[in-house]
C-alpha positions as CSV (number, residue, x, y, z in Angstrom):
1,X,15.4,-10.8,-13.5
2,X,13.0,-7.9,-13.5
3,X,15.4,-5.8,-15.6
4,X,15.2,-8.3,-18.3
5,X,11.5,-7.6,-18.4
6,X,11.9,-3.9,-17.9
7,X,11.4,-2.8,-21.7
8,X,8.1,-1.6,-23.5
9,X,6.1,-4.3,-24.8
10,X,4.5,-2.3,-27.5
11,X,0.9,-1.6,-26.6
12,X,-1.8,0.2,-28.6
13,X,-1.9,3.1,-26.0
14,X,0.0,6.4,-25.8
15,X,0.6,9.2,-23.2
16,X,-2.8,10.7,-24.1
17,X,-4.8,7.6,-23.7
18,X,-7.5,7.6,-21.1
19,X,-8.4,4.9,-18.3
20,X,-11.8,4.3,-20.3
21,X,-9.6,3.7,-23.5
22,X,-7.4,1.3,-21.8
23,X,-10.3,-0.8,-20.4
24,X,-12.5,-0.5,-23.5
25,X,-13.8,-4.0,-24.3
26,X,-12.9,-5.3,-21.0
27,X,-15.7,-6.9,-18.8
28,X,-14.6,-6.8,-15.2
29,X,-17.8,-8.0,-13.8
30,X,-17.6,-10.3,-10.9
31,X,-13.9,-8.9,-10.2
32,X,-13.3,-7.3,-6.7
33,X,-10.9,-4.3,-6.4
34,X,-9.6,-2.5,-3.1
35,X,-8.6,1.1,-3.9
36,X,-6.7,3.0,-1.0
37,X,-7.5,6.7,-1.6
38,X,-10.2,5.8,-4.0
39,X,-12.3,9.0,-3.4
40,X,-9.7,11.5,-4.3
41,X,-7.3,12.6,-7.2
42,X,-6.2,9.7,-9.3
43,X,-7.7,7.0,-7.0
44,X,-11.1,8.8,-7.7
45,X,-10.9,8.3,-11.4
46,X,-9.5,4.8,-10.9
47,X,-12.5,3.9,-9.1
48,X,-15.0,5.4,-11.7
49,X,-13.1,3.8,-14.5
50,X,-13.1,0.3,-13.0
51,X,-16.6,0.8,-11.8
52,X,-17.7,1.6,-15.4
53,X,-16.0,-1.5,-16.7
54,X,-18.2,-3.6,-14.2
55,X,-15.8,-4.2,-11.2
56,X,-17.1,-4.1,-7.8
57,X,-14.8,-1.8,-5.6
58,X,-14.0,-1.3,-1.8
59,X,-12.8,2.1,-1.4
60,X,-10.5,2.4,1.7
61,X,-10.9,5.9,3.0
62,X,-9.8,7.7,6.2
63,X,-13.1,9.8,6.3
64,X,-15.8,7.2,5.0
65,X,-18.6,9.9,5.4
66,X,-16.7,12.3,3.2
67,X,-15.8,9.5,0.7
68,X,-19.3,8.5,0.5
69,X,-20.3,12.1,-0.4
70,X,-17.7,12.2,-3.2
71,X,-18.6,8.6,-4.8
72,X,-22.3,8.9,-4.8
73,X,-23.6,7.8,-7.9
74,X,-20.6,5.3,-8.8
75,X,-22.1,2.0,-9.0
76,X,-20.8,-1.2,-7.2
77,X,-18.8,0.9,-4.6
78,X,-18.5,0.1,-0.8
79,X,-16.6,2.3,1.5
80,X,-14.8,1.1,4.6
81,X,-12.4,3.0,7.0
82,X,-8.8,2.9,6.9
83,X,-5.8,5.0,8.1
84,X,-2.6,3.9,6.7
85,X,-1.0,5.6,9.8
86,X,-2.8,3.3,12.2
87,X,-1.7,-0.3,12.2
88,X,-4.8,-1.4,14.2
89,X,-7.0,0.3,11.5
90,X,-5.0,-1.6,8.8
91,X,-5.6,-4.9,10.4
92,X,-9.3,-4.1,11.2
93,X,-9.8,-3.2,7.4
94,X,-8.2,-6.4,6.3
95,X,-10.1,-8.5,8.8
96,X,-13.3,-7.3,7.7
97,X,-12.6,-7.7,4.0
98,X,-11.3,-11.4,4.7
99,X,-14.3,-12.1,6.9
100,X,-16.7,-11.1,3.6
101,X,-15.2,-14.2,1.9
102,X,-14.6,-12.3,-1.3
103,X,-11.7,-12.8,-3.5
104,X,-9.5,-9.8,-4.3
105,X,-8.6,-9.4,-7.9
106,X,-7.1,-6.1,-7.7
107,X,-5.2,-4.2,-4.9
108,X,-4.4,-0.6,-5.8
109,X,-2.0,0.9,-3.3
110,X,-2.6,4.6,-4.1
111,X,-3.1,6.6,-1.2
112,X,-0.2,8.8,0.3
113,X,0.5,11.5,2.6
114,X,1.2,15.3,1.9
115,X,4.8,16.2,1.8
116,X,6.9,19.2,2.1
117,X,7.5,19.3,5.8
118,X,8.5,16.4,8.2
119,X,5.7,14.9,10.1
120,X,5.7,11.8,12.2
121,X,3.2,9.2,13.2
122,X,2.6,7.9,16.5
123,X,5.5,5.6,16.3
124,X,8.0,8.2,15.5
125,X,8.1,7.2,11.8
126,X,8.2,9.8,9.0
127,X,4.7,10.1,8.0
128,X,5.1,9.9,4.2
129,X,7.3,6.6,4.3
130,X,4.7,5.2,7.0
131,X,1.6,6.0,5.0
132,X,2.7,5.2,1.5
133,X,5.0,2.3,2.0
134,X,4.7,0.7,5.5
135,X,0.8,1.1,5.7
136,X,0.5,-0.6,2.3
137,X,3.1,-3.2,3.1
138,X,1.1,-4.2,6.2
139,X,-2.3,-4.0,4.2
140,X,-1.0,-6.0,1.4
141,X,0.4,-8.7,3.4
142,X,-2.9,-9.1,5.5
143,X,-4.8,-9.4,2.3
144,X,-2.8,-12.0,0.8
145,X,-5.4,-14.9,1.4
146,X,-7.9,-13.1,-0.6
147,X,-5.6,-12.1,-3.4
148,X,-4.6,-15.8,-3.6
149,X,-8.1,-16.9,-3.5
150,X,-8.7,-14.7,-6.7
151,X,-6.5,-17.3,-8.8
152,X,-5.0,-14.3,-10.9
153,X,-4.7,-11.2,-8.8
154,X,-2.9,-7.9,-9.5
155,X,-1.3,-5.4,-7.1
156,X,-0.6,-2.0,-8.4
157,X,1.6,0.5,-6.4
158,X,1.1,4.1,-7.5
159,X,4.8,5.4,-7.6
160,X,6.2,8.0,-9.8
161,X,9.2,9.5,-11.8
162,X,10.2,10.9,-8.4
163,X,11.6,7.5,-7.5
164,X,14.8,8.6,-9.5
165,X,15.5,11.2,-7.0
166,X,16.4,9.2,-3.9
167,X,17.2,5.6,-3.1
168,X,16.0,4.2,0.3
169,X,18.1,5.8,3.2
170,X,18.8,2.5,4.8
171,X,20.5,4.1,7.9
172,X,18.0,7.0,8.2
173,X,14.7,6.1,6.6
174,X,12.8,8.6,8.8
175,X,14.9,11.4,7.9
176,X,15.9,12.2,11.6
177,X,19.0,14.0,10.0
178,X,19.0,16.2,6.9
179,X,15.2,16.3,6.1
180,X,14.4,17.1,2.6
181,X,10.8,17.0,1.5
182,X,11.7,16.0,-2.3
183,X,14.0,13.2,-1.1
184,X,11.4,12.1,1.4
185,X,8.8,11.6,-1.3
186,X,11.5,10.1,-3.6
187,X,12.1,7.4,-1.0
188,X,8.6,6.6,-0.8
189,X,8.3,6.2,-4.6
190,X,11.4,4.0,-4.6
191,X,10.0,2.0,-1.9
192,X,6.8,1.6,-4.0
193,X,8.7,0.0,-7.2
194,X,11.0,-2.2,-4.8
195,X,8.0,-3.5,-3.1
196,X,6.4,-4.4,-6.3
197,X,9.7,-6.2,-7.3
198,X,9.5,-8.3,-4.3
199,X,5.9,-8.9,-3.9
200,X,6.1,-10.4,-7.4
201,X,9.0,-12.6,-6.6
202,X,7.4,-13.9,-3.6
203,X,3.9,-14.1,-4.6
204,X,3.9,-15.0,-8.5
205,X,3.4,-18.6,-7.7
206,X,0.2,-17.9,-6.1
207,X,-1.1,-16.1,-9.3
208,X,-0.5,-12.7,-7.9
209,X,1.4,-10.3,-9.9
210,X,2.5,-7.0,-8.9
211,X,3.5,-3.6,-10.8
212,X,4.6,-0.2,-10.0
213,X,3.1,2.7,-11.7
214,X,4.2,6.2,-13.0
215,X,0.9,7.8,-13.7
216,X,2.3,11.3,-15.0
217,X,1.4,14.5,-13.6
218,X,-2.2,15.0,-12.8
219,X,-2.5,18.8,-13.4
220,X,-6.1,19.0,-12.3
221,X,-5.5,16.9,-9.0
222,X,-2.4,18.9,-8.2
223,X,-4.3,22.1,-8.6
224,X,-7.3,20.8,-6.6
225,X,-5.2,20.4,-3.4
226,X,-3.3,23.7,-2.7
227,X,-3.9,23.1,0.9
228,X,-1.3,20.5,1.2
229,X,1.4,23.1,0.7
230,X,3.4,21.2,-1.5
231,X,3.8,23.8,-4.3
232,X,3.0,27.6,-4.5
233,X,1.2,29.0,-7.4
234,X,4.6,30.5,-8.6
235,X,6.2,27.3,-8.4
236,X,3.6,25.5,-10.5
237,X,3.8,28.1,-13.0
238,X,7.6,27.8,-13.0
239,X,7.3,24.0,-13.6
240,X,4.9,24.6,-16.5
241,X,1.7,23.2,-15.0
242,X,-0.4,26.3,-15.2
243,X,-0.4,29.4,-17.5
244,X,-0.3,33.0,-16.4
245,X,-4.0,32.9,-15.7
246,X,-3.7,29.8,-13.3
247,X,-5.4,27.4,-15.9
248,X,-3.9,23.9,-16.1
249,X,-1.6,23.3,-19.1
250,X,-2.3,19.7,-20.4
251,X,0.5,18.2,-22.4
252,X,0.5,14.3,-22.2
253,X,3.8,13.9,-23.9
254,X,5.7,15.9,-21.4
255,X,3.8,14.1,-18.3
256,X,1.1,16.9,-18.0
257,X,-2.2,14.9,-18.0
258,X,-5.9,15.1,-17.3
259,X,-7.0,12.7,-14.4
260,X,-8.5,10.3,-16.8
261,X,-5.2,10.2,-18.9
262,X,-3.2,10.0,-15.5
263,X,-5.3,7.1,-14.3
264,X,-4.8,5.2,-17.7
265,X,-1.6,3.4,-16.5
266,X,-3.0,2.5,-13.2
267,X,-5.9,0.4,-14.7
268,X,-3.6,-0.8,-17.1
269,X,-1.5,-2.4,-14.3
270,X,-4.8,-3.5,-12.6
271,X,-6.6,-5.2,-15.5
272,X,-5.0,-5.3,-19.0
273,X,-4.6,-8.7,-20.3
274,X,-1.5,-7.3,-22.3
275,X,0.4,-7.7,-18.9
276,X,-0.5,-11.5,-18.5
277,X,2.8,-13.4,-17.7
278,X,4.7,-10.1,-16.8
279,X,5.3,-8.7,-13.2
280,X,7.6,-6.8,-11.0
281,X,8.0,-4.1,-13.6
282,X,7.5,-0.3,-13.6
283,X,4.9,1.2,-16.0
284,X,4.2,4.4,-17.7
285,X,2.0,5.5,-20.4
286,X,0.2,2.3,-20.4
287,X,3.2,0.3,-21.2
288,X,6.3,-1.2,-19.5
289,X,8.6,1.8,-19.2
290,X,12.3,1.6,-20.7
291,X,15.1,1.1,-18.2
292,X,17.2,4.2,-18.0
293,X,20.6,3.9,-16.2
294,X,21.1,7.7,-16.4
295,X,22.1,8.7,-12.8
296,X,19.9,11.4,-11.1
297,X,20.1,12.7,-7.7
298,X,19.0,15.5,-5.7
299,X,18.5,18.9,-8.0
300,X,21.1,21.5,-7.1
301,X,19.6,24.4,-5.1
302,X,18.6,27.0,-7.4
303,X,17.9,24.7,-10.4
304,X,14.7,23.7,-11.6
305,X,14.1,19.9,-11.4
306,X,14.7,17.6,-14.4
307,X,11.7,15.3,-14.8
308,X,13.0,11.8,-16.0
309,X,10.3,9.0,-15.6
310,X,11.8,6.0,-16.9
311,X,12.8,3.1,-14.6
312,X,16.0,3.7,-12.5
313,X,18.1,0.6,-11.7
314,X,18.3,1.3,-8.1
315,X,14.5,0.8,-7.7
316,X,14.5,-2.5,-9.5
317,X,17.5,-4.1,-7.7
318,X,16.2,-7.5,-6.4
319,X,18.6,-7.5,-3.5
320,X,17.4,-4.0,-2.5
321,X,13.9,-5.2,-2.8
322,X,14.4,-8.0,-0.5
323,X,16.2,-5.7,1.9
324,X,13.3,-3.3,2.1
325,X,10.9,-6.3,2.8
326,X,13.1,-7.4,5.7
327,X,13.4,-3.7,7.0
328,X,9.6,-3.3,6.7
329,X,9.1,-6.4,8.7
330,X,11.3,-5.2,11.3
331,X,9.8,-1.6,11.5
332,X,6.3,-3.2,11.7
333,X,7.6,-5.6,14.4
334,X,6.5,-8.6,12.4
């Protein structure tokens, strides 16, 4: 069972380790990666670090022209259009990749959707769940032949400690009733963990291992996107992410990281040989996270949220993982 593997393995890395430190000494020449959202936030730092280690990367971006300007100067990077809210765009992207004949050694499902207000896609699905989970579910399944052809592939779903705030709302996954932005976000992150559990169960025999990741809070990335409307400056200060002057507070031991530190666990999941023979687990601080059965639900109104980032049992339950796979197939009309 996944929970039996859900314990630290004792890596040489710490909460302050960077992506470059995790990849030090690894030669990824000849290995191919697809990174969704690879031109922004943690995706950008992941792209940079994997490229520096020698990997060839396809960045999947909704706006390829904008992505090209951001990624200029990073070696071995191709950019292709992908909109995770458009099923036809997902199929087209996957088709182009498969037609290239390249194996896929690393698939990093990183892109998401801004949260804080309820928005819907063209199917009437809650956009956060549709983009981060259903879009990646469709993409990952479509890329299975290329992953299998790698004869040793990794899938990394970028989740977060927010998975502890909400299980899947099985009867109302699109929050048609009682929308709460924090719970909707938590549901998407739980979906990322459960998806990795079921992917690993189904595809490990093909040499494909899957992981979910808590990267920590990339303070600089959070501050770089105030337009998303997720947090006000006052809230960021109350959360201890910025000081009274608006400058970021970096404290890796308490999850407040630089982008280079936050990307470390992502590349650890994607490439570290320390994870050989392991799969379906939730990672943090470049190691397997402990399992913490402490129940944690929505934060009462008026109280500051408590940050617990170890793995929650509801997100590792194999029956729930299978149930989510079946629900996702149904929602995509597969």
